[in-house]
C-alpha positions in Angstrom: -33.5 -169.4 -218.4 -32.8 -172.5 -220.8 -32.0 -172.3 -224.4 -33.8 -174.0 -227.2 -33.1 -174.3 -230.7 -36.1 -174.7 -233.4 -36.5 -177.7 -235.6 -39.1 -178.1 -238.3 -40.1 -181.5 -240.0 -39.4 -181.7 -243.5 -42.1 -183.2 -246.0 -39.3 -184.1 -248.6 -36.9 -186.2 -246.5 -39.1 -186.8 -243.6 -36.5 -185.8 -241.3 -36.1 -182.5 -239.1 -34.0 -179.5 -239.9 -32.5 -176.8 -237.9 -34.1 -173.2 -238.5 -31.3 -171.5 -236.8 -33.6 -170.1 -234.2 -32.8 -170.2 -230.6 -35.0 -168.8 -228.0 -34.8 -168.9 -223.9 -37.3 -170.4 -221.8 -38.1 -170.5 -218.3 -39.6 -174.0 -218.5 -37.4 -177.2 -218.6 -37.9 -179.8 -221.1 -35.7 -181.4 -223.6 -37.9 -181.6 -226.8 -41.7 -180.3 -227.0 -43.7 -179.5 -230.1 -44.1 -175.8 -230.6 -47.7 -176.3 -230.3 -47.4 -177.5 -226.9 -45.2 -174.4 -225.8 -46.9 -171.8 -227.8 -50.4 -173.2 -228.7 -51.7 -171.5 -232.2 -49.5 -168.5 -231.5 -46.3 -169.4 -233.4 -44.1 -166.4 -232.8 -43.8 -164.6 -236.2 -39.9 -164.8 -236.2 -40.4 -168.7 -236.2 -42.3 -168.6 -239.5 -39.8 -166.3 -240.9 -36.9 -168.4 -240.3 -38.9 -171.4 -241.5 -39.7 -169.5 -244.8 -36.3 -169.6 -245.8 -35.1 -173.0 -245.1 -34.5 -175.4 -247.5 -34.1 -179.2 -247.1 -30.4 -180.0 -247.6 -31.2 -183.3 -249.4 -33.6 -182.2 -252.1 -33.2 -178.2 -252.1 -36.7 -177.9 -252.1 -38.4 -175.0 -249.7 -39.7 -176.5 -246.6 -42.8 -174.1 -245.8 -43.7 -176.1 -242.6 -47.0 -174.2 -241.2 -48.0 -177.0 -239.0 -46.9 -176.0 -235.2 -47.5 -179.8 -234.6 -44.2 -180.6 -236.8 -42.2 -177.9 -235.1 -40.1 -178.8 -232.2 -38.1 -176.8 -229.6 -35.1 -178.7 -228.2 -32.8 -178.1 -225.4 -29.3 -176.9 -226.8 -27.0 -179.7 -226.5 -29.2 -182.3 -225.5 -31.3 -183.3 -228.6 -29.9 -180.5 -231.0 -26.5 -180.4 -232.6 -25.6 -176.9 -232.1 -23.4 -175.9 -229.0 -24.5 -173.5 -226.0 -23.0 -170.1 -226.3 -20.8 -170.5 -223.6 -19.5 -173.9 -224.3 -16.0 -174.7 -225.8 
């Protein structure tokens, strides 16, 4: 299994923000849209995490609902957070 971090596109600063959600997947990819991985069935815990996100630049809530604007990024490739076992 490969671990992936959830990032969402911010309508305020036009960047991507880490939703602090990590999920294991059997598939191997560097970055894919959530819509490509889950279709329209975005996991409820993704939506919950996104509802709590605020843009660090504007302090406005992100509230992204479009699965095309959410990505899963392989840990330590595209994402900045480290793998659990990494030093």
